[in-house]
C-alpha positions in Angstrom: 13.4 18.4 10.1 12.6 14.9 8.8 10.0 14.6 6.1 7.0 12.3 6.0 6.4 9.8 3.3 3.1 8.0 4.1 0.4 6.8 1.8 -3.0 5.3 2.8 -5.1 3.8 0.0 -8.4 1.9 0.0 -9.2 0.5 -3.4 -9.8 -2.6 -5.6 -7.2 -4.8 -7.2 -7.0 -4.2 -11.0 -5.4 -7.6 -11.6 -4.2 -10.7 -9.7 -0.9 -10.1 -7.9 2.2 -11.1 -9.9 4.6 -12.9 -7.6 8.3 -13.4 -8.2 11.2 -14.4 -6.0 14.6 -12.8 -5.9 17.7 -14.9 -6.2 17.9 -15.1 -2.4 14.3 -16.4 -2.3 12.6 -13.2 -1.1 9.1 -13.0 -2.4 7.8 -9.8 -4.1 4.2 -9.1 -5.2 3.2 -6.5 -7.7 -0.4 -5.4 -8.6 -2.4 -2.4 -9.5 -4.9 -0.8 -7.1 -7.8 1.4 -8.3 -9.0 4.2 -6.2 -12.1 6.1 -7.4 -13.9 9.3 -6.4 -17.2 10.7 -7.6 -18.2 14.3 -8.0 -21.0 16.3 -9.7 -20.0 18.4 -12.7 -21.0 22.0 -11.9 -22.0 22.8 -15.5 -23.9 19.6 -16.5 -25.0 18.5 -13.0 -23.9 15.1 -14.1 -22.4 12.6 -11.7 -18.9 11.7 -12.8 -16.3 9.2 -11.4 -12.5 9.4 -11.8 -10.2 6.5 -11.2 -6.5 6.6 -10.3 -4.4 3.5 -10.8 -1.5 2.9 -8.3 1.3 0.4 -8.7 1.7 -1.5 -5.4 4.7 -3.5 -4.3 4.6 -5.9 -1.3 7.7 -7.7 0.1 8.3 -10.8 2.1 5.3 -11.9 4.3 2.9 -9.4 2.8 3.8 -10.8 -0.7 3.0 -14.3 0.5 -0.3 -13.2 1.9 -1.1 -11.4 -1.4 -0.3 -14.5 -3.4 -2.5 -16.7 -1.2 -5.5 -14.4 -0.7 -5.7 -11.4 -3.1 -7.5 -11.6 -6.4 -8.6 -9.1 -9.0 -11.5 -7.0 -7.7 -10.7 -7.6 -4.0 -11.0 -4.5 -1.8 -7.9 -3.8 0.3 -6.5 -1.1 2.6 -2.8 -0.4 2.0 -0.4 1.7 4.1 3.0 2.4 2.8 5.4 4.9 1.2 5.9 6.4 -2.3 9.0 5.4 -4.1 10.2 6.3 -7.6 12.7 4.3 -9.6 14.1 4.7 -13.0 15.5 2.5 -15.8 16.6 2.9 -19.4 14.5 1.2 -22.1 15.9 -0.5 -25.2 16.2 2.9 -27.0 18.2 4.4 -24.1 15.3 6.6 -22.9 15.1 6.9 -19.1 11.7 5.8 -17.8 10.4 6.6 -14.3 8.0 4.4 -12.3 6.2 5.6 -9.1 5.2 2.8 -6.8 3.6 2.4 -3.4 5.7 0.1 -1.2 3.1 -1.5 1.2 4.1 -1.8 4.8 0.7 -2.7 6.2 -2.3 -4.3 4.6 -5.9 -5.1 5.6 -8.1 -7.2 3.4 -11.6 -5.7 3.3 -15.0 -7.1 2.5 -17.5 -9.4 4.0 -17.3 -13.1 4.8 -16.6 -15.3 1.8 -18.9 -18.1 0.7 -18.0 -21.6 2.0 -18.4 -23.3 -1.3 -15.4 -21.6 -2.9 -17.5 -21.2 -6.1 -14.8 -20.0 -8.3 -14.0 -16.8 -6.4 -10.4 -17.8 -5.7 -10.7 -17.9 -1.9 -10.3 -20.8 0.4 -13.5 -21.4 2.5 -11.8 -20.2 5.7 -10.6 -16.8 4.2 -10.8 -14.3 7.0 -12.5 -11.0 6.3 -10.9 -7.7 7.4 -7.6 -9.4 8.2 -4.8 -6.9 9.0 -1.3 -7.8 8.2 1.8 -5.8 9.1 5.0 -6.1 7.2 7.6 -8.0 9.2 10.2 -5.3 8.3 8.0 -2.6 9.9 7.5 -4.4 13.2 11.0 -4.4 14.6 11.2 -0.6 14.2 8.1 -0.1 16.2 9.4 -2.2 19.1 12.7 -0.3 19.2 11.0 3.1 19.5 11.0 4.5 23.0 8.7 7.1 24.5 10.7 10.2 24.8 11.2 11.7 28.3 9.3 14.9 28.9 11.0 17.9 27.4 10.9 21.4 28.9 10.0 23.9 26.2 9.7 26.9 28.5 13.2 28.2 27.6 13.3 31.7 26.1 15.9 30.9 23.5 13.6 31.2 20.5 16.3 33.4 18.7 18.3 30.2 18.1 15.7 28.6 15.8 17.1 27.6 12.4 14.2 29.1 10.5 
């Protein structure tokens, strides 16, 4: 059975996206995304908030959108997958980094002010714009609806589990 690696996050950017281009010109955007949740402490009855920071990576068209429109503090919806990579630091110690590779993104928030008063947005910035990663779209178009399958067979003894 195939596994599922799917992440959905809604949070705020912790910093402006850092954009770089690979040798072949492919753009890559990196930024941190904060997700917070609140709860009430049972003992003190005090309201507390915890924040998780996620490393986000966007490729190609999504990276270009991030460069153009995303700024620190913006609210965004990210759909993607978890990846872990490793490298060796200068002392030879292996370091591991867990990242979310975004495949879909929706910019959240209300309409922006038209005067562009230092908020980093152009006046015509669309609100709630959804963008799909170009690499994810061809897969969706190649998927076909499976024909109906007859599960009425009594061969349940052949199941591999």
